[in-house]
FIKOLZA-1660 file (N, C-alpha, C; in steps of 0.1 Angstrom, whole numbers, plus 5000, padded with zeros to 4 digits):
% residues 146
   i   px   py   pz ch aa at
   1 2478 2007 7367  A  M  N
   1 2477 2023 7373  A  M CA
   1 2486 2022 7384  A  M  C
   2 2487 2010 7396  A  K  N
   2 2494 2012 7409  A  K CA
   2 2506 2016 7407  A  K  C
   3 2512 2015 7396  A  E  N
   3 2526 2021 7391  A  E CA
   3 2530 2037 7393  A  E  C
   4 2519 2039 7386  A  I  N
   4 2517 2058 7378  A  I CA
   4 2514 2063 7390  A  I  C
   5 2505 2057 7400  A  I  N
   5 2502 2060 7415  A  I CA
   5 2516 2065 7423  A  I  C
   6 2526 2051 7423  A  R  N
   6 2535 2052 7429  A  R CA
   6 2546 2064 7426  A  R  C
   7 2544 2067 7413  A  M  N
   7 2554 2074 7404  A  M CA
   7 2549 2094 7410  A  M  C
   8 2536 2089 7412  A  L  N
   8 2532 2104 7414  A  L CA
   8 2538 2104 7424  A  L  C
   9 2533 2099 7436  A  H  N
   9 2543 2101 7451  A  H CA
   9 2555 2099 7451  A  H  C
  10 2561 2088 7449  A  E  N
  10 2570 2088 7454  A  E CA
  10 2582 2097 7443  A  E  C
  11 2577 2097 7434  A  E  N
  11 2586 2105 7425  A  E CA
  11 2588 2126 7422  A  E  C
  12 2575 2126 7430  A  N  N
  12 2569 2141 7442  A  N CA
  12 2562 2148 7418  A  N  C
  13 2559 2146 7415  A  Y  N
  13 2549 2148 7402  A  Y CA
  13 2540 2151 7401  A  Y  C
  14 2534 2160 7394  A  S  N
  14 2522 2169 7394  A  S CA
  14 2510 2156 7388  A  S  C
  15 2515 2154 7374  A  C  N
  15 2506 2145 7366  A  C CA
  15 2517 2128 7362  A  C  C
  16 2512 2119 7360  A  V  N
  16 2517 2108 7359  A  V CA
  16 2502 2101 7344  A  V  C
  17 2509 2100 7335  A  I  N
  17 2501 2099 7325  A  I CA
  17 2508 2086 7316  A  I  C
  18 2499 2074 7313  A  L  N
  18 2501 2058 7306  A  L CA
  18 2495 2058 7296  A  L  C
  19 2505 2051 7287  A  N  N
  19 2487 2053 7275  A  N CA
  19 2495 2043 7262  A  N  C
  20 2494 2033 7267  A  K  N
  20 2502 2022 7252  A  K CA
  20 2516 2016 7257  A  K  C
  21 2515 2016 7270  A  G  N
  21 2531 2008 7275  A  G CA
  21 2536 2023 7281  A  G  C
  22 2535 2037 7275  A  V  N
  22 2542 2046 7274  A  V CA
  22 2538 2056 7287  A  V  C
  23 2550 2060 7291  A  I  N
  23 2546 2067 7309  A  I CA
  23 2553 2077 7303  A  I  C
  24 2546 2095 7303  A  R  N
  24 2550 2108 7304  A  R CA
  24 2548 2107 7318  A  R  C
  25 2552 2118 7329  A  T  N
  25 2555 2131 7333  A  T CA
  25 2555 2138 7332  A  T  C
  26 2552 2149 7345  A  F  N
  26 2542 2163 7343  A  F CA
  26 2551 2165 7362  A  F  C
  27 2553 2180 7356  A  S  N
  27 2558 2185 7370  A  S CA
  27 2548 2201 7372  A  S  C
  28 2543 2208 7362  A  Q  N
  28 2538 2221 7356  A  Q CA
  28 2524 2222 7366  A  Q  C
  29 2523 2236 7377  A  R  N
  29 2510 2235 7384  A  R CA
  29 2503 2235 7373  A  R  C
  30 2486 2235 7379  A  G  N
  30 2478 2237 7372  A  G CA
  30 2475 2229 7362  A  G  C
  31 2466 2229 7350  A  V  N
  31 2462 2225 7340  A  V CA
  31 2474 2225 7325  A  V  C
  32 2479 2232 7329  A  A  N
  32 2491 2238 7313  A  A CA
  32 2495 2223 7311  A  A  C
  33 2498 2211 7315  A  D  N
  33 2501 2200 7308  A  D CA
  33 2492 2197 7301  A  D  C
  34 2478 2191 7308  A  L  N
  34 2467 2186 7302  A  L CA
  34 2464 2196 7290  A  L  C
  35 2462 2204 7292  A  F  N
  35 2457 2216 7282  A  F CA
  35 2470 2214 7265  A  F  C
  36 2482 2215 7270  A  Y  N
  36 2489 2211 7262  A  Y CA
  36 2490 2202 7251  A  Y  C
  37 2484 2190 7262  A  L  N
  37 2484 2178 7255  A  L CA
  37 2477 2174 7247  A  L  C
  38 2460 2185 7255  A  L  N
  38 2449 2180 7241  A  L CA
  38 2453 2187 7231  A  L  C
  39 2463 2198 7229  A  K  N
  39 2461 2206 7217  A  K CA
  39 2470 2202 7205  A  K  C
  40 2484 2194 7217  A  N  N
  40 2495 2192 7206  A  N CA
  40 2494 2173 7206  A  N  C
  41 2491 2168 7211  A  D  N
  41 2492 2151 7210  A  D CA
  41 2479 2148 7217  A  D  C
  42 2471 2149 7215  A  P  N
  42 2454 2144 7220  A  P CA
  42 2454 2131 7215  A  P  C
  43 2460 2123 7204  A  D  N
  43 2460 2111 7204  A  D CA
  43 2462 2102 7222  A  D  C
  44 2477 2107 7227  A  F  N
  44 2487 2105 7238  A  F CA
  44 2477 2101 7250  A  F  C
  45 2464 2115 7249  A  L  N
  45 2453 2111 7256  A  L CA
  45 2441 2100 7256  A  L  C
  46 2441 2096 7246  A  K  N
  46 2423 2088 7243  A  K CA
  46 2427 2074 7248  A  K  C
  47 2425 2071 7255  A  G  N
  47 2424 2061 7266  A  G CA
  47 2435 2060 7275  A  G  C
  48 2445 2068 7279  A  A  N
  48 2449 2065 7290  A  A CA
  48 2443 2066 7301  A  A  C
  49 2458 2065 7312  A  L  N
  49 2453 2062 7328  A  L CA
  49 2463 2073 7332  A  L  C
  50 2454 2080 7340  A  I  N
  50 2461 2094 7348  A  I CA
  50 2458 2095 7362  A  I  C
  51 2476 2094 7369  A  A  N
  51 2475 2098 7382  A  A CA
  51 2478 2111 7383  A  A  C
  52 2471 2121 7389  A  D  N
  52 2470 2133 7394  A  D CA
  52 2468 2139 7407  A  D  C
  53 2477 2148 7413  A  K  N
  53 2475 2150 7428  A  K CA
  53 2464 2156 7429  A  K  C
  54 2460 2165 7422  A  I  N
  54 2448 2175 7426  A  I CA
  54 2441 2180 7413  A  I  C
  55 2425 2175 7410  A  V  N
  55 2418 2176 7400  A  V CA
  55 2403 2183 7403  A  V  C
  56 2406 2197 7395  A  G  N
  56 2391 2205 7391  A  G CA
  56 2383 2204 7382  A  G  C
  57 2375 2211 7381  A  K  N
  57 2364 2210 7371  A  K CA
  57 2370 2213 7357  A  K  C
  58 2384 2220 7354  A  A  N
  58 2392 2226 7348  A  A CA
  58 2402 2213 7340  A  A  C
  59 2402 2204 7351  A  A  N
  59 2414 2190 7346  A  A CA
  59 2407 2183 7345  A  A  C
  60 2398 2179 7348  A  A  N
  60 2382 2171 7346  A  A CA
  60 2380 2174 7329  A  A  C
  61 2374 2189 7328  A  S  N
  61 2373 2189 7311  A  S CA
  61 2379 2182 7307  A  S  C
  62 2394 2190 7307  A  L  N
  62 2403 2187 7296  A  L CA
  62 2408 2171 7295  A  L  C
  63 2407 2162 7309  A  M  N
  63 2404 2148 7306  A  M CA
  63 2399 2140 7293  A  M  C
  64 2386 2144 7300  A  I  N
  64 2371 2144 7287  A  I CA
  64 2373 2141 7278  A  I  C
  65 2376 2155 7273  A  L  N
  65 2379 2163 7262  A  L CA
  65 2386 2150 7256  A  L  C
  66 2396 2147 7263  A  G  N
  66 2406 2142 7257  A  G CA
  66 2404 2126 7255  A  G  C
  67 2392 2120 7260  A  G  N
  67 2391 2106 7258  A  G CA
  67 2397 2095 7270  A  G  C
  68 2401 2099 7278  A  I  N
  68 2410 2095 7292  A  I CA
  68 2398 2078 7295  A  I  C
  69 2408 2070 7296  A  K  N
  69 2401 2056 7305  A  K CA
  69 2394 2057 7317  A  K  C
  70 2404 2061 7324  A  E  N
  70 2410 2061 7341  A  E CA
  70 2418 2074 7345  A  E  C
  71 2416 2079 7358  A  V  N
  71 2418 2082 7368  A  V CA
  71 2420 2081 7382  A  V  C
  72 2430 2089 7386  A  Y  N
  72 2432 2083 7400  A  Y CA
  72 2439 2101 7400  A  Y  C
  73 2433 2108 7419  A  T  N
  73 2434 2115 7420  A  T CA
  73 2433 2116 7434  A  T  C
  74 2449 2122 7439  A  D  N
  74 2446 2122 7458  A  D CA
  74 2435 2132 7462  A  D  C
  75 2432 2147 7459  A  I  N
  75 2420 2153 7457  A  I CA
  75 2413 2158 7446  A  I  C
  76 2400 2158 7444  A  I  N
  76 2388 2161 7439  A  I CA
  76 2376 2171 7437  A  I  C
  77 2377 2182 7431  A  S  N
  77 2367 2189 7433  A  S CA
  77 2350 2183 7434  A  S  C
  78 2340 2186 7441  A  S  N
  78 2331 2177 7436  A  S CA
  78 2321 2187 7422  A  S  C
  79 2328 2196 7419  A  S  N
  79 2322 2195 7406  A  S CA
  79 2325 2192 7395  A  S  C
  80 2341 2184 7396  A  A  N
  80 2353 2176 7388  A  A CA
  80 2345 2162 7390  A  A  C
  81 2341 2159 7398  A  L  N
  81 2335 2145 7399  A  L CA
  81 2325 2142 7394  A  L  C
  82 2313 2153 7395  A  A  N
  82 2299 2154 7388  A  A CA
  82 2301 2154 7376  A  A  C
  83 2312 2165 7367  A  L  N
  83 2314 2158 7358  A  L CA
  83 2319 2143 7350  A  L  C
  84 2334 2137 7360  A  F  N
  84 2334 2123 7356  A  F CA
  84 2319 2117 7359  A  F  C
  85 2315 2117 7365  A  Q  N
  85 2298 2106 7370  A  Q CA
  85 2294 2109 7357  A  Q  C
  86 2296 2117 7348  A  E  N
  86 2286 2117 7338  A  E CA
  86 2292 2108 7323  A  E  C
  87 2304 2104 7324  A  T  N
  87 2309 2098 7314  A  T CA
  87 2313 2083 7316  A  T  C
  88 2318 2079 7308  A  N  N
  88 2327 2061 7314  A  N CA
  88 2339 2058 7319  A  N  C
  89 2344 2070 7322  A  I  N
  89 2356 2072 7334  A  I CA
  89 2356 2065 7343  A  I  C
  90 2362 2058 7345  A  E  N
  90 2373 2056 7361  A  E CA
  90 2376 2065 7372  A  E  C
  91 2368 2067 7377  A  I  N
  91 2377 2072 7390  A  I CA
  91 2379 2070 7401  A  I  C
  92 2391 2070 7409  A  S  N
  92 2390 2073 7421  A  S CA
  92 2398 2083 7426  A  S  C
  93 2400 2083 7443  A  F  N
  93 2407 2093 7450  A  F CA
  93 2405 2093 7462  A  F  C
  94 2409 2104 7467  A  A  N
  94 2420 2100 7480  A  A CA
  94 2406 2106 7491  A  A  C
  95 2405 2119 7485  A  Q  N
  95 2392 2133 7494  A  Q CA
  95 2389 2137 7480  A  Q  C
  96 2375 2145 7488  A  E  N
  96 2365 2149 7480  A  E CA
  96 2367 2161 7486  A  E  C
  97 2365 2176 7479  A  V  N
  97 2367 2189 7487  A  V CA
  97 2355 2197 7475  A  V  C
  98 2351 2206 7484  A  P  N
  98 2337 2213 7478  A  P CA
  98 2346 2224 7468  A  P  C
  99 2359 2230 7460  A  Y  N
  99 2364 2232 7456  A  Y CA
  99 2377 2234 7457  A  Y  C
 100 2385 2237 7448  A  I  N
 100 2394 2234 7452  A  I CA
 100 2407 2247 7454  A  I  C
 101 2414 2246 7461  A  Q  N
 101 2420 2263 7472  A  Q CA
 101 2431 2266 7458  A  Q  C
 102 2432 2280 7458  A  N  N
 102 2447 2286 7455  A  N CA
 102 2455 2281 7460  A  N  C
 103 2469 2288 7459  A  R  N
 103 2478 2280 7461  A  R CA
 103 2481 2282 7477  A  R  C
 104 2479 2299 7478  A  D  N
 104 2481 2305 7498  A  D CA
 104 2467 2300 7504  A  D  C
 105 2460 2292 7496  A  Q  N
 105 2445 2288 7500  A  Q CA
 105 2437 2297 7508  A  Q  C
 106 2435 2311 7504  A  T  N
 106 2429 2323 7507  A  T CA
 106 2416 2322 7501  A  T  C
 107 2416 2316 7488  A  D  N
 107 2405 2318 7475  A  D CA
 107 2406 2307 7467  A  D  C
 108 2394 2305 7461  A  W  N
 108 2389 2293 7454  A  W CA
 108 2404 2295 7444  A  W  C
 109 2407 2281 7436  A  C  N
 109 2418 2286 7424  A  C CA
 109 2407 2291 7416  A  C  C
 110 2418 2300 7406  A  P  N
 110 2411 2305 7395  A  P CA
 110 2406 2300 7391  A  P  C
 111 2413 2288 7379  A  M  N
 111 2403 2278 7375  A  M CA
 111 2391 2274 7374  A  M  C
 112 2393 2269 7386  A  E  N
 112 2377 2266 7395  A  E CA
 112 2371 2277 7397  A  E  C
 113 2373 2290 7398  A  K  N
 113 2365 2299 7399  A  K CA
 113 2353 2301 7386  A  K  C
 114 2367 2306 7378  A  I  N
 114 2366 2307 7358  A  I CA
 114 2358 2296 7355  A  I  C
 115 2356 2282 7359  A  C  N
 115 2346 2272 7354  A  C CA
 115 2338 2265 7361  A  C  C
 116 2332 2273 7371  A  Y  N
 116 2323 2262 7381  A  Y CA
 116 2306 2268 7378  A  Y  C
 117 2307 2275 7371  A  E  N
 117 2291 2281 7367  A  E CA
 117 2289 2271 7352  A  E  C
 118 2305 2272 7342  A  R  N
 118 2297 2262 7333  A  R CA
 118 2293 2253 7335  A  R  C
 119 2284 2246 7325  A  K  N
 119 2280 2231 7325  A  K CA
 119 2286 2221 7321  A  K  C
 120 2293 2222 7307  A  S  N
 120 2294 2214 7297  A  S CA
 120 2311 2214 7297  A  S  C
 121 2318 2206 7293  A  V  N
 121 2332 2204 7292  A  V CA
 121 2336 2213 7277  A  V  C
 122 2323 2212 7269  A  E  N
 122 2327 2224 7256  A  E CA
 122 2326 2233 7260  A  E  C
 123 2315 2238 7269  A  A  N
 123 2319 2253 7277  A  A CA
 123 2331 2255 7286  A  A  C
 124 2340 2248 7289  A  I  N
 124 2349 2247 7298  A  I CA
 124 2363 2254 7286  A  I  C
 125 2361 2252 7281  A  L  N
 125 2371 2246 7271  A  L CA
 125 2379 2259 7266  A  L  C
 126 2367 2273 7263  A  P  N
 126 2374 2285 7255  A  P CA
 126 2378 2289 7272  A  P  C
 127 2372 2290 7280  A  S  N
 127 2375 2296 7293  A  S CA
 127 2392 2294 7301  A  S  C
 128 2393 2279 7299  A  I  N
 128 2410 2274 7305  A  I CA
 128 2420 2281 7291  A  I  C
 129 2415 2283 7273  A  E  N
 129 2423 2286 7267  A  E CA
 129 2426 2303 7264  A  E  C
 130 2415 2309 7275  A  E  N
 130 2412 2320 7275  A  E CA
 130 2425 2325 7290  A  E  C
 131 2422 2318 7298  A  F  N
 131 2434 2318 7311  A  F CA
 131 2446 2313 7308  A  F  C
 132 2453 2302 7302  A  I  N
 132 2465 2300 7295  A  I CA
 132 2470 2311 7292  A  I  C
 133 2461 2317 7278  A  E  N
 133 2469 2329 7270  A  E CA
 133 2469 2337 7276  A  E  C
 134 2459 2346 7287  A  K  N
 134 2465 2353 7295  A  K CA
 134 2478 2352 7306  A  K  C
 135 2476 2340 7310  A  M  N
 135 2489 2341 7316  A  M CA
 135 2504 2337 7312  A  M  C
 136 2507 2338 7301  A  K  N
 136 2516 2340 7288  A  K CA
 136 2517 2348 7287  A  K  C
 137 2508 2359 7284  A  N  N
 137 2512 2373 7279  A  N CA
 137 2516 2378 7291  A  N  C
 138 2513 2374 7304  A  T  N
 138 2517 2378 7318  A  T CA
 138 2528 2377 7317  A  T  C
 139 2536 2365 7314  A  R  N
 139 2546 2360 7315  A  R CA
 139 2560 2369 7307  A  R  C
 140 2556 2365 7295  A  L  N
 140 2561 2375 7284  A  L CA
 140 2567 2390 7288  A  L  C
 141 2554 2399 7298  A  N  N
 141 2559 2408 7297  A  N CA
 141 2564 2415 7312  A  N  C
 142 2566 2404 7318  A  L  N
 142 2571 2405 7326  A  L CA
 142 2586 2404 7325  A  L  C
 143 2591 2389 7319  A  N  N
 143 2602 2392 7311  A  N CA
 143 2610 2396 7300  A  N  C
 144 2600 2406 7296  A  S  N
 144 2604 2417 7290  A  S CA
 144 2610 2427 7296  A  S  C
 145 2604 2434 7316  A  I  N
 145 2611 2442 7319  A  I CA
 145 2622 2438 7321  A  I  C
 146 2623 2425 7330  A  A  N
 146 2637 2421 7334  A  A CA
 146 2646 2426 7328  A  A  C
% end
C-alpha cells in the first residue's frame, strides 16, 4: 500500500491500483477509470488495493461493487465513508469532508449530488452509467461541431 500511495502523490496520478503484483495508474478526473474497470476488467478490481486522491459516494460505490480489499484516499466524503463502513473493506484517509466539491469549488461535485440520496451501491450504479453516457454524448457533440 505504501508504494501505491507514494506513486499517487509523487507521480501525480488520480488513482493507482495494485492487484496480484500488477500496478495500474490512472489520470482521468472523476469516476471514469473506475467505471471502465468495473465494466471491462472487473477481475482486476477484485481484491485490489487502491490509492485515490478523492473518493466520493460514486467512487466508493464502484470500488465496493468491484470487490476491492483496501483503499487509501486523501479526501473522502462522509457519505462515501459511511458506505465503506458497511463493508469489510479497509479504509484510510487524510481528510473527511461533508461532500466532494466540483472543480471550481462553487457547488457539489455533480456525481456526489446525483448519488447523495441513493442508499445502496446497486441503486447508485445506474446513476453513474447515465451520467457517464451523458458526458460521452456531450463530448461527441462538441467534437462534431469543431
